[in-house]
Rosetta silent file (secondary structure, phi, psi, omega in degrees, C-alpha in Angstrom):
SEQUENCE: XXXXXXXXXXXXXXXXXXXXXXXXXXXXXXXXXXXXXXXXXXXXXXXXXXXXXXXXXXXXXXXXXXXXXXXXXXXXXXXXXXXXXXXXXXXXXXXXXXXXXXXXXXXXXXXXXXXXXXXXXXXXXXXXXXXXXXXXXXXXXXXXXXXXXXXXXXXXXXXXXXXXXXXXXXXXXXXXXXXXXXXXXXXXXXXXXXXXXXXXXXXXXXXXXXXXXXXXXXXXXXXXXXXXXXXXXXXXXXXXXXXXXXXXXXXXX
SCORE:     score description
SCORE:     0.000 S_00000001
   1 L     0.000  126.913 -179.289    0.000    0.000    0.000 S_00000001
   2 L   -82.440  133.674  176.766    1.472    3.344   -1.008 S_00000001
   3 L   -84.936  139.281  178.803    1.535    6.090    1.610 S_00000001
   4 L   -88.826  121.630 -179.235    0.345    9.490    0.497 S_00000001
   5 L   -86.427 -179.163  178.765    2.893   12.202    1.330 S_00000001
   6 L   -62.661  147.814 -177.513    2.324   15.905    1.876 S_00000001
   7 L   -71.898  134.620  176.964    0.884   17.802   -1.060 S_00000001
   8 E   -82.903  119.691  179.482    3.394   19.710   -3.187 S_00000001
   9 E   -90.505  -34.194 -176.624    2.245   23.321   -3.502 S_00000001
  10 E  -153.076  141.916 -177.855    5.177   24.665   -5.502 S_00000001
  11 E  -141.682  137.309  170.262    8.214   23.119   -7.147 S_00000001
  12 E  -106.138  124.958  179.524   11.387   24.361   -8.808 S_00000001
  13 E  -116.419  107.866  175.992   12.853   21.866  -11.289 S_00000001
  14 E    50.887   48.425 -175.669   16.446   22.510  -12.376 S_00000001
  15 E   -84.445  130.076  171.505   15.864   26.260  -12.300 S_00000001
  16 E  -126.708  150.241  176.676   18.591   28.660  -13.398 S_00000001
  17 E  -145.833  131.320  179.602   18.362   32.410  -13.751 S_00000001
  18 E  -143.334  163.689  175.079   20.861   34.845  -15.190 S_00000001
  19 E  -147.994  162.419  179.100   20.945   38.323  -16.646 S_00000001
  20 E  -105.191  125.937  178.950   23.331   40.490  -18.604 S_00000001
  21 L   -85.305  168.486 -179.980   24.589   43.644  -16.979 S_00000001
  22 L   -70.409  -26.621 -179.756   25.468   46.908  -18.659 S_00000001
  23 L  -113.985  153.862  179.637   29.090   46.373  -17.799 S_00000001
  24 L   -83.264   55.264  179.839   31.278   43.334  -18.330 S_00000001
  25 L   -83.854  -13.118  176.694   31.834   42.869  -14.600 S_00000001
  26 L  -116.555 -163.328 -178.673   30.866   39.191  -14.863 S_00000001
  27 E   -68.549  101.355 -178.592   31.548   36.525  -17.485 S_00000001
  28 L    55.067   36.210  179.101   31.025   38.501  -20.715 S_00000001
  29 L    82.447   -0.735 -177.446   28.484   40.653  -18.865 S_00000001
  30 E   -94.750  130.235  176.795   26.453   37.624  -17.700 S_00000001
  31 E  -115.049  116.152 -179.739   25.570   37.254  -14.025 S_00000001
  32 E   -87.255  109.331 -177.155   24.397   33.792  -12.949 S_00000001
  33 E   -86.575  -49.762  175.915   22.004   34.323  -10.017 S_00000001
  34 E  -123.298  143.577 -173.561   20.614   30.785   -9.630 S_00000001
  35 E  -132.914   99.683  173.016   22.230   27.652  -10.994 S_00000001
  36 E    56.699   53.423 -178.472   20.233   24.416  -11.472 S_00000001
  37 E   -92.631  128.859  173.677   18.150   24.691   -8.286 S_00000001
  38 E  -124.538  133.042 -179.338   15.539   22.022   -7.517 S_00000001
  39 E  -164.501  163.642  178.205   13.281   22.208   -4.452 S_00000001
  40 E  -130.940  148.671  172.971    9.721   21.687   -3.261 S_00000001
  41 E  -118.415  125.619 -174.244    7.366   23.611   -0.991 S_00000001
  42 E  -100.859  153.062 -177.700    4.763   21.476    0.774 S_00000001
  43 L   -57.671  129.672  175.193    1.247   22.388    1.817 S_00000001
  44 L    83.081   -2.346 -178.895    1.059   23.966    5.257 S_00000001
  45 L   -94.708  158.184  171.937    4.788   24.302    5.843 S_00000001
  46 E  -110.853  111.547 -176.839    6.857   27.390    6.568 S_00000001
  47 E  -104.031  124.183  177.819   10.065   27.215    4.543 S_00000001
  48 E   -96.706  144.984  175.011   12.905   29.592    5.384 S_00000001
  49 E  -124.690  124.216 -179.791   15.574   30.744    2.921 S_00000001
  50 E  -125.992  166.303  179.098   18.842   32.160    4.239 S_00000001
  51 L   151.013  169.199 -179.326   22.155   33.217    2.729 S_00000001
  52 L   -66.236  163.526  173.271   24.389   36.186    2.057 S_00000001
  53 L   -60.473  136.601  175.206   23.222   39.245    0.163 S_00000001
  54 L    87.576    5.823 -178.179   23.256   38.644   -3.574 S_00000001
  55 L   -88.392   -6.904  176.596   23.025   34.830   -3.525 S_00000001
  56 L   114.344   11.132 -177.121   19.583   34.737   -5.163 S_00000001
  57 H   -63.551  -52.154 -179.130   17.063   34.693   -2.289 S_00000001
  58 H   -66.931  -37.986  176.224   14.851   37.499   -3.601 S_00000001
  59 H   -59.054  -41.161  179.001   15.237   36.257   -7.179 S_00000001
  60 H   -61.960  -42.612  178.650   13.976   32.845   -6.050 S_00000001
  61 H   -63.434  -40.371 -179.008   10.889   34.419   -4.473 S_00000001
  62 H   -68.520  -32.234  173.755   10.187   36.435   -7.635 S_00000001
  63 H   -67.217  -42.190  178.912   10.450   33.292   -9.722 S_00000001
  64 H   -62.148  -36.063 -178.056    8.018   31.533   -7.377 S_00000001
  65 H   -81.007   -8.869 -178.638    5.591   34.453   -7.690 S_00000001
  66 L    82.625    9.998  178.403    5.793   34.464  -11.492 S_00000001
  67 L   -73.977  -37.301  175.018    7.270   37.969  -11.592 S_00000001
  68 L  -114.233  152.564  173.255   10.402   36.604  -13.293 S_00000001
  69 L  -104.652  137.898 -179.861   10.716   33.724  -15.739 S_00000001
  70 L   -66.743  148.534  173.979   13.610   31.291  -15.273 S_00000001
  71 L   -68.488  -35.250  177.318   16.415   31.238  -17.833 S_00000001
  72 E  -147.009  158.381 -178.757   16.274   27.442  -17.662 S_00000001
  73 E    82.467 -169.904 -177.656   14.125   24.883  -15.863 S_00000001
  74 E  -145.224  149.374  175.289   10.563   25.356  -14.699 S_00000001
  75 E  -110.863  122.398 -174.182    8.553   26.666  -11.747 S_00000001
  76 E  -118.235  124.559  175.085    5.395   24.639  -11.105 S_00000001
  77 E  -108.756  139.093 -178.466    2.504   25.749   -8.876 S_00000001
  78 L   -54.869  141.773 -178.727   -0.211   23.283   -7.901 S_00000001
  79 L   -53.956  134.234  178.249   -3.339   23.616  -10.078 S_00000001
  80 L    79.643    0.615 -178.867   -5.773   26.216   -8.805 S_00000001
  81 L  -105.167  157.719  179.536   -3.264   27.675   -6.348 S_00000001
  82 L  -134.389  152.835  177.857   -1.650   31.123   -6.325 S_00000001
  83 E  -121.556  138.993 -179.467    1.480   32.626   -4.815 S_00000001
  84 E  -127.557  129.164  179.991    1.848   36.223   -3.654 S_00000001
  85 E   -90.334  120.776  177.594    5.143   37.986   -2.953 S_00000001
  86 E  -101.795  108.185  177.272    5.051   40.227    0.102 S_00000001
  87 L  -142.228 -176.161 -171.702    7.848   42.799   -0.037 S_00000001
  88 L   -70.306   92.398  173.010    8.205   46.537    0.501 S_00000001
  89 L    68.151   21.712 -179.632    5.469   48.077   -1.607 S_00000001
  90 L   -59.231  122.048  176.035    5.987   45.785   -4.585 S_00000001
  91 L    84.275   -2.912  178.258    3.503   46.788   -7.264 S_00000001
  92 L   -65.669  139.941  174.601    1.982   49.680   -5.346 S_00000001
  93 L   -92.137  114.281 -168.228    0.733   52.524   -7.528 S_00000001
  94 L   -62.280  -29.399 -176.564    2.229   55.609   -5.931 S_00000001
  95 L   -81.465  -16.608 -178.274   -0.551   58.003   -6.958 S_00000001
  96 L   -88.783  157.664  179.698   -3.324   55.857   -5.473 S_00000001
  97 E   -73.178  167.452  173.978   -4.368   55.822   -1.830 S_00000001
  98 H   -58.943  -39.625  178.317   -3.579   53.029    0.584 S_00000001
  99 H   -60.009  -49.690 -177.788   -7.238   51.987    0.367 S_00000001
 100 H   -66.677  -36.998  177.303   -7.191   51.741   -3.432 S_00000001
 101 H   -66.847  -39.774  177.418   -3.862   49.891   -3.425 S_00000001
 102 H   -64.061  -40.056  178.294   -5.161   47.422   -0.846 S_00000001
 103 H   -62.297  -48.082  179.227   -8.272   46.885   -2.970 S_00000001
 104 H   -63.124  -43.943 -178.293   -6.232   46.260   -6.122 S_00000001
 105 H   -61.803  -42.604  179.651   -3.746   44.002   -4.314 S_00000001
 106 H   -62.958  -40.481  179.742   -6.541   41.878   -2.840 S_00000001
 107 H   -69.386  -37.578  177.266   -8.165   41.490   -6.270 S_00000001
 108 H   -66.396  -25.885  179.320   -4.833   40.605   -7.901 S_00000001
 109 L   -87.520    7.870  171.257   -4.402   37.918   -5.232 S_00000001
 110 L   110.712   -3.193  179.340   -7.666   36.280   -6.324 S_00000001
 111 L   -79.192  149.801  169.518  -10.406   38.031   -4.351 S_00000001
 112 L   -73.531  166.596  178.180  -13.561   39.294   -6.029 S_00000001
 113 H   -60.835  -40.345  179.376  -14.228   43.030   -5.740 S_00000001
 114 H   -62.830  -44.089  177.880  -16.924   42.341   -3.144 S_00000001
 115 H   -63.544  -44.136 -179.516  -14.550   40.179   -1.093 S_00000001
 116 H   -61.180  -41.709  178.188  -11.756   42.751   -1.417 S_00000001
 117 H   -61.581  -37.721 -179.698  -14.060   45.551   -0.239 S_00000001
 118 H   -67.324  -26.851  179.593  -14.995   43.482    2.805 S_00000001
 119 H   -74.860  -23.895 -167.422  -11.302   43.134    3.731 S_00000001
 120 H   -59.365  -44.554  179.271  -10.624   46.893    3.748 S_00000001
 121 H   -59.659  -39.396  179.576  -11.814   47.826    7.287 S_00000001
 122 H   -70.619  -37.556  177.470   -9.686   45.060    8.809 S_00000001
 123 H   -62.482  -44.158  179.661   -6.687   45.992    6.644 S_00000001
 124 H   -62.092  -44.176 -177.713   -6.966   49.624    7.746 S_00000001
 125 H   -67.330  -46.914 -176.335   -7.238   48.672   11.421 S_00000001
 126 H   -67.466  -39.024 -176.787   -4.433   46.108   11.467 S_00000001
 127 H   -72.151  -14.788  177.539   -1.996   48.256    9.457 S_00000001
 128 L    59.930   32.527 -179.032   -2.463   51.139   11.927 S_00000001
 129 L   -85.178  -17.405  178.177   -2.353   53.666    9.088 S_00000001
 130 H    57.942 -135.638 -179.061   -5.300   55.699   10.384 S_00000001
 131 H   -65.318  -20.597  179.675   -6.190   58.650    8.160 S_00000001
 132 H   -65.819  -17.626  177.863   -3.116   57.919    6.016 S_00000001
 133 H   -58.779  -26.577 -178.942   -5.040   54.951    4.589 S_00000001
 134 H   -93.867   -1.592 -177.695   -6.852   57.500    2.406 S_00000001
 135 L   -95.596  157.931  177.427   -3.663   59.295    1.274 S_00000001
 136 E   -59.666  141.910 -179.328   -1.488   58.499   -1.774 S_00000001
 137 H   -62.837  -23.933  178.827    1.117   55.789   -1.123 S_00000001
 138 H   -62.518  -17.893  178.247    3.812   58.162   -2.433 S_00000001
 139 H   -88.462   -4.204 -174.617    3.458   60.024    0.888 S_00000001
 140 L   -82.188  150.376  167.578    4.189   56.871    2.912 S_00000001
 141 L   -78.066  169.466  177.488    7.429   55.966    4.646 S_00000001
 142 H   -59.996  -38.918  179.464    9.010   52.572    3.929 S_00000001
 143 H   -64.941  -38.293  177.952    7.582   51.275    7.199 S_00000001
 144 H   -66.287  -41.771  177.461    4.060   52.404    6.281 S_00000001
 145 H   -63.574  -39.092  179.090    4.293   50.698    2.876 S_00000001
 146 H   -63.590  -42.475  179.676    5.545   47.552    4.571 S_00000001
 147 H   -63.931  -41.761  179.206    2.620   47.559    7.021 S_00000001
 148 H   -64.941  -46.438 -179.492    0.122   48.050    4.191 S_00000001
 149 H   -63.992  -44.708  179.917    1.682   45.315    2.039 S_00000001
 150 H   -61.039  -48.268 -175.910    2.023   42.865    4.910 S_00000001
 151 H   -64.825  -42.326 -179.875   -1.533   43.410    6.122 S_00000001
 152 H   -61.353  -46.550  179.852   -3.074   43.141    2.654 S_00000001
 153 H   -66.782  -38.740 -177.016   -1.283   39.865    1.919 S_00000001
 154 H   -67.084  -43.758 -171.110   -1.964   38.483    5.398 S_00000001
 155 H   -88.063  -10.874  178.849   -5.677   39.224    5.519 S_00000001
 156 L   -95.613    1.225  167.647   -6.590   38.242    1.955 S_00000001
 157 L    58.092   62.400  174.843   -5.563   34.626    2.507 S_00000001
 158 L   -75.735  160.889 -178.124   -3.395   33.715   -0.465 S_00000001
 159 L   -70.629  -47.797 -178.473   -2.464   30.045   -0.996 S_00000001
 160 E  -125.362  113.783 -177.645    1.326   30.505   -0.883 S_00000001
 161 E   -97.753  118.260 -178.466    2.642   33.559    0.940 S_00000001
 162 E  -103.846  118.797 -170.940    6.164   34.587   -0.102 S_00000001
 163 E  -116.575  124.733 -178.125    7.769   36.915    2.452 S_00000001
 164 E  -117.248   87.142  170.861   10.879   38.997    1.762 S_00000001
 165 L    68.184    6.692 -170.884   12.282   40.592    4.940 S_00000001
 166 H   -73.461  -23.371 -176.404    9.146   42.521    5.888 S_00000001
 167 H   -74.149   -6.514  176.752    8.871   41.311    9.479 S_00000001
 168 H   -97.925    7.143 -176.538   12.067   43.189   10.362 S_00000001
 169 L  -109.427  144.605  177.854   10.570   46.535    9.234 S_00000001
 170 L   102.160  178.030 -177.722    8.563   48.992   11.309 S_00000001
 171 L   -76.084  168.242 -173.126    8.435   49.819   14.998 S_00000001
 172 H   -61.498  -39.695 -178.840    8.782   47.202   17.711 S_00000001
 173 H   -62.743  -45.142 -179.159    5.065   47.090   18.537 S_00000001
 174 H   -68.836  -38.478  177.199    4.034   46.425   14.932 S_00000001
 175 H   -57.834  -42.957  179.672    6.817   43.828   14.452 S_00000001
 176 H   -63.581  -43.145  179.130    5.510   41.978   17.484 S_00000001
 177 H   -65.626  -41.026 -179.514    1.933   42.091   16.213 S_00000001
 178 H   -64.410  -42.879  179.932    3.002   41.030   12.721 S_00000001
 179 H   -65.578  -39.429  177.379    4.999   38.075   14.027 S_00000001
 180 H   -62.568  -44.915  179.343    2.098   36.975   16.228 S_00000001
 181 H   -63.315  -40.337  179.994   -0.297   37.190   13.276 S_00000001
 182 H   -67.592  -39.039  176.956    2.101   35.282   11.040 S_00000001
 183 H   -61.244  -38.955  177.876    2.556   32.556   13.634 S_00000001
 184 H   -63.656  -39.257  178.253   -1.233   32.214   13.773 S_00000001
 185 H   -66.512  -40.659 -178.917   -1.324   31.867    9.980 S_00000001
 186 H   -64.721  -43.982 -179.865    1.463   29.279   10.046 S_00000001
 187 H   -70.889  -17.360  176.356   -0.259   27.197   12.724 S_00000001
 188 L   -93.684   20.309  172.538   -3.478   27.412   10.693 S_00000001
 189 L    75.864   24.315  170.399   -1.686   25.622    7.831 S_00000001
 190 L   -67.331  135.238  174.770   -0.762   28.646    5.732 S_00000001
 191 E   -86.726  124.615 -172.720    1.975   27.751    3.244 S_00000001
 192 E  -133.817  137.567  166.841    4.834   30.259    3.649 S_00000001
 193 E  -117.857  125.590 -162.786    8.251   30.822    2.081 S_00000001
 194 E  -129.630  115.466  173.670   10.173   33.213    4.292 S_00000001
 195 E  -100.527  126.865  178.864   13.406   35.143    3.612 S_00000001
 196 L  -155.748  152.692  171.983   14.910   36.826    6.662 S_00000001
 197 L   -99.157    4.986 -177.673   18.246   37.803    8.197 S_00000001
 198 E   -95.133  110.741 -174.136   16.819   37.425   11.717 S_00000001
 199 H   -58.836  -43.767 -177.742   18.045   34.150   13.214 S_00000001
 200 H   -64.884  -38.588  177.541   15.373   33.945   15.905 S_00000001
 201 H   -61.557  -47.224 -177.337   12.584   34.514   13.371 S_00000001
 202 H   -62.842  -45.097 -177.580   13.880   31.784   11.094 S_00000001
 203 H   -67.796  -37.513 -174.145   14.341   29.284   13.921 S_00000001
 204 H   -86.506  -24.696 -172.206   10.998   29.949   15.597 S_00000001
 205 H  -107.375  -10.169 -174.493    8.768   30.378   12.552 S_00000001
 206 L  -109.187  145.657  174.842   10.087   27.868    9.993 S_00000001
 207 L   -88.300  -28.592 -176.401    9.619   24.110    9.721 S_00000001
 208 E  -149.355  149.502 -177.905   12.468   23.704    7.244 S_00000001
 209 E  -132.845  140.904  173.794   15.304   25.950    6.037 S_00000001
 210 E  -114.555  132.708  177.331   17.297   26.171    2.804 S_00000001
 211 E  -104.358  115.580  177.248   20.735   27.798    2.754 S_00000001
 212 E   -93.608  136.872  177.574   21.599   29.373   -0.591 S_00000001
 213 E  -146.103  122.815  178.869   25.233   29.941   -1.514 S_00000001
 214 L    53.254   40.627  174.258   26.493   31.128   -4.911 S_00000001
 215 L    79.637    6.730 -179.772   23.127   30.439   -6.525 S_00000001
 216 E  -131.921  162.889  178.125   22.859   26.844   -5.321 S_00000001
 217 E   -83.408  117.756  178.730   21.458   25.023   -2.276 S_00000001
 218 E   -86.125  -40.160 -177.311   24.273   24.300    0.165 S_00000001
 219 E  -152.860  145.813  179.372   22.197   22.737    2.943 S_00000001
 220 E  -141.677  133.719  179.425   18.539   21.925    3.585 S_00000001
 221 E   163.591 -150.694 -177.551   16.918   20.676    6.770 S_00000001
 222 L   -63.029  141.634 -176.145   15.852   21.534   10.329 S_00000001
 223 H   -53.645  -48.570 -178.329   16.033   25.272   11.147 S_00000001
 224 H   -59.373  -42.499 -176.843   18.467   24.954   14.080 S_00000001
 225 H   -66.535  -47.313 -175.127   20.845   22.769   12.085 S_00000001
 226 H   -71.436  -45.000 -179.317   20.892   24.898    8.934 S_00000001
 227 H   -63.320  -44.122 -179.695   21.024   28.310   10.648 S_00000001
 228 H   -64.358  -39.413  178.658   23.795   27.200   13.024 S_00000001
 229 H   -65.162  -41.043  178.517   25.831   25.725   10.143 S_00000001
 230 H   -63.146  -47.423 -179.811   25.446   28.948    8.135 S_00000001
 231 H   -63.934  -37.273  179.324   26.496   31.131   11.059 S_00000001
 232 H   -64.079  -41.410  179.474   29.465   28.867   11.792 S_00000001
 233 H   -66.267  -40.429  179.210   30.736   29.164    8.227 S_00000001
 234 H   -63.339  -39.309  178.343   30.367   32.937    8.252 S_00000001
 235 H   -64.835  -34.877  176.567   32.316   33.127   11.509 S_00000001
 236 H   -65.755  -35.720  179.954   35.116   31.066    9.950 S_00000001
 237 H   -75.432  -28.136 -178.391   35.273   33.496    7.048 S_00000001
 238 L  -121.207   86.711 -176.930   35.235   36.513    9.361 S_00000001
 239 L   -55.651  140.135  179.557   37.534   35.786   12.301 S_00000001
 240 L   156.698  177.883 -179.484   36.376   37.339   15.538 S_00000001
 241 L   -63.098  144.939  179.544   34.265   36.645   18.635 S_00000001
 242 L   -65.557  150.862  178.307   31.183   34.518   18.096 S_00000001
 243 L   -67.492  134.185  177.115   27.839   36.287   17.965 S_00000001
 244 L   -74.837  148.012  176.554   26.081   36.319   21.298 S_00000001
 245 L   -79.373  120.511 -178.072   22.647   34.782   21.474 S_00000001
 246 L  -150.216  160.918  179.765   20.159   37.624   21.909 S_00000001
 247 L   -55.721  138.804  178.063   16.608   38.481   20.869 S_00000001
 248 L    56.639   38.735  176.243   16.235   39.128   17.134 S_00000001
 249 L   -57.743  133.524 -175.593   19.829   38.077   16.448 S_00000001
 250 E   -92.773  131.827  175.167   20.656   39.060   12.875 S_00000001
 251 L   -70.989  144.221  178.772   22.029   36.547   10.428 S_00000001
 252 L   -60.257  140.681 -179.647   25.196   37.712    8.639 S_00000001
 253 L   -87.721    0.000    0.000   24.493   39.322    5.281 S_00000001
């Protein structure tokens, strides 16, 4: 009798991504961001992605969201499912108000107009934007855009939520509320892919972690094991005292 495993929500099969820069600073102007990466995201899990700046973490999220197309390989999303990338104001129309942007974002994430309209009072309240909710997004600070984007994605219930560093943005009170809300979503079987430089966030909120290095997966497994291995390698490369364990410890960039 065959056992049925967890449902695959999203899969990368031999995915590579590269681009050509204006200057020949790479191989004939070509920069290889991801190189033959294969991985799966399972229903209900929170998958963390860590690694140095420039190794391809954000590119991987954009490929998962369909914003970028891979140079080679394929990105497969389960039939009838959608993925939404939550980052700082991605796709916001600067001339429109926070309300109108939240409405558009909810509809782009699969809600009907009626459903999206019903979300707006809760989005306004949770984001703590107050009267600014009615003002153009171009007047917002980065933290305000992050709160609006996070809240819209969180409350409109997308199938696969792709998170790029947003939980480290904003004041301490909102970060705490956002992390609590995200933990509630994770425990309610929300599928999440989470990029962060905050060690405690990755360890406490993820079921599995992938370490990217030079566009490839170096290690994949339990959060404590992968994060500790990554930090140990960085410490070897940068001689000095080990990082002390403290709240919101930041992973090396």
